[in-house]
Residue, then its C-alpha position, 0 to 999 in steps of 0.5 A: m500500499r503506497f500511503y503517499v499515493v493515497l494522501r495525494y488523491t485523497v486531498l485533491t477534493f479539498p480545493l473544491s471545498a475551498l472555492f465554496m468556503l470562499i464563495s461563502s466568505g464573500i456572502a458573509w463579507v457583503d452581509h458583514t456577519p460574524d461567519l466571515a472569519p471562520l469560513l476564510f480561515s476554513a478556506a485557507i486551511a482547505l487549500l493549504m492542505g489540498i495544494f501541499p501533496v500536489l506540490f510535494v508528492q510525486n504523481v503516479p500513472a496508475i493506482s491499485s483497486k485497494e488504494g482506489l478504495l482507500i482514496v474513496v472512503l478517506s475522500w468522504l471522511s476527510a471532506c466531512i471533517l473539513g466541512a465541520l470546521p467552519y461550524l466549529l469556529y462559528g460556535g453557537p449551536f455547534t458543538l463538536t458532535n453537533a458540527f460533525f453531524e451537520s457536515i456529514s449530513g450535508f456531504t452525504t445529502t441526508g439533510s438531517t439537522i441539529l438547528g432549531d432556528i435555521e433562519h438565525l444562521p448567517h447567510g454565508l454559513l447557510f450557503w456553505r451548508s447547502a453547498t456541502h450538498w451540492i458537492g456531495g450530491v454526485g460524489i466528491v471523488i466524481f467531482a474531482l475526476a471531472l474537474l482534474p483530468f490530469l489523473g489519467y488512468s487512475e481515475v477508472i479505478l476511482f470511478r469503479s470504487e465510488v459508483s455503485s455496481l448497478a450504476q456501472k452496469d448501466f454506463q457502457m462507457r469509459a469512466r472519463k466520459a461517464t464522469r463528464v456526463l454526470v457533472r454536465v447533467y448535474l450542472t444543467l439541472t442546477l441552472l434550470e432549476t435556479l432559473s425556475l425558482m427565481l421566476a416562481g418568485m424566490s430570491l437568488f440566494d434561496a433559489i440557488t440554495h434550494s436547487f443545491g438541495t433538490v439536485a443533490t437530493g439533500g433537502f437543506s433549506t434556508r427556512n425553518t419550515s423548509v418549503a412550506a415557508f414559501n407557501s407557493l404552488w408554483i414553487e412546490g411544483i418546480i421542486i417536484i419535478f426536479m426532485i423526480l428528475a434528480g432521482i433518474h439515472f443521470v446517464a439516461l437523463y443525458a441520453a433524453i437530452t441529446e436525443r430530445s426525446l422522453k422516450v428514451l426514459f421510458r424504454s427503461s423498466v427501472v424508470r417506469l417502476y420508479l415513476f409508477l410507484l411514486f405515482l401510486g404512493t401519492l394516490f394511496t397517500t392523498y386518498d388517506l389524507i382525505y378520509q383519515q384527516g378530512l382534508a380537501p382533495v386538492q390540498a390532500f393531493r398537493s401535500a401528499a405529492f410534494n412530501l411523498i415524492s421528497v422522501g421517495t427521492s431521498t430529498g427530505f424537503s417538506t411542506a407538512d408535519t408528516s409525524v401527524w399523518p395517519g398510520f398508513s401514510r406514514l407507513l408508505l413514507i417508511y417504505f419509500a425511505l427504504q426504497c428511494a430512487s434509481s442508481g446513478s442518481t443522487s438518491g440514496g436508499i436501496k434503489v429502485d433497481r435492486i427492488l426491481l431485481l427482487l421482484k424479478s427474482i420472485t417472479k422467476r422463482l414462482r414460474q420454476i416452482m409451477r414449471p420445474r423443467a422450464v428454463v426461466p431467464l432473468k431479464i430486464d429490458g430484454d437483457v439477460i441478468d446474471e444470476s450472481f448479479a441478482s443474488h448480490a442485489v438481494l443480499y444487499i437489501v438483506v444487509y441493508i435492513l439488518i443495519v437499519i435494525l442494528g441502528t434502531a437497536l443502538l438508538t433505543l439503548v440511549g433512550v430514543s423512542l422506538e418510532e424515533a430510533f426506527s424512523g431515524s435509522v431509516a432515514a439516516t441509512g437511506n440519506v433521507g433526512p427526516g424521520f418521525g416524532q422530534i426528528g420529523s419533517m418540522g423537527n430536528f435532531g438536536g435534542l438527541p443524545d450525542f451517541a445516538k448523533w454519532v450512530l446516525s452519522a455512521l449510518m449516513i456514511l454507510g448509506r452514501l457509500e453503499i454499505y459494501v464499500l465500508i465493509v470491504f474496506f474494514t476486511p483485513n484480507q482486502w489489504r494483504q496484496t496491492r495490484a496495480y491496473 
């Protein structure tokens, strides 16, 4: 293991954080707020730490897969640590635990917060808070590969480590081109949503920060009551559209843009299932809100559509207190918080792709039971799927659920109620954001014990790195040999 190589590539992401810290400093300077010094100092630290290894550590033409794995994990962890520095220096509600929780929640695009009064925070720090979403949305390493092309073939190894196996299967292109596609779509969605929200009446600052949160499927808002504070049907409609788009495989979006046809999207059974389930969930929730809470049909549909799609794409914005919704509606939210959107998007959760593979595997097994001698291939969109690939997807779902259960158990050990412990574990592992109870859509995580916050932080990292990456990372046999590609 060449640790100098790991160090060089790990800190290459720091200048990107420094850039957004400097932009945040500019906002603080214009507003004459006390967050200027913390942001400037943090930017200087990030820039120095990012430049030093580039200048003094020798470049290498290739890295091993194990080195690539280590770089990915350390890039995420170091970025979260660096991202907590402005909070720590600012002080106020940001204790050591709270600062790390907020930073990890931002970079993993979870959107859970310890803040009770978000609007009291200066604009510079609010912008940095939203920027952590945007940086983490496609992945810190993906951004580095797209913006720093001098990495050469090393980027292929990093790309394999960062992007889930399901997303890799669909790309059918070299890592260099794939990263460019991801970032182009990401930038395009961000720009389009910002302009649309401004036309709908948002200020430039709110439009940018909420676009960061939407396209990254993160959910950090600049308002205490999230999107409900704007009370605008147009704003909610725009955010709904971009939440749905952000949950679709970015390469599929790129193909639809280049071919100028939405038919490209609907060729994918994953996209069709994703949209169908969101539509079905919205209808059932609307029905439940009408007949259980007595809401008017239009109001019920508006509330159901925004909040269910927000959870179903792991965004986490809200327009209502879903903790007081009827039991059936909350059960649907739990399901969509577990499932979330597609691989190759910024969404968290198990992913629709794996749910589709699970359904296909069950169907195949039932057909084999009815016709024992029949040869039943597992197909998606006409392509035969390898049995081992489907088995890995099913195994992932099992491991995912076990981790949620373990997280729930650890939280209940320190006095967190079962409802809050379970919903919080689901929300953290799926990078969704809100749970139920005091950590609900109109609450925050500030009142939880510090131990619970660290557990949830670990779950956020596990969910963002798709669990297997960290499992392999902590497997001793993985580090005995190093092979370069």
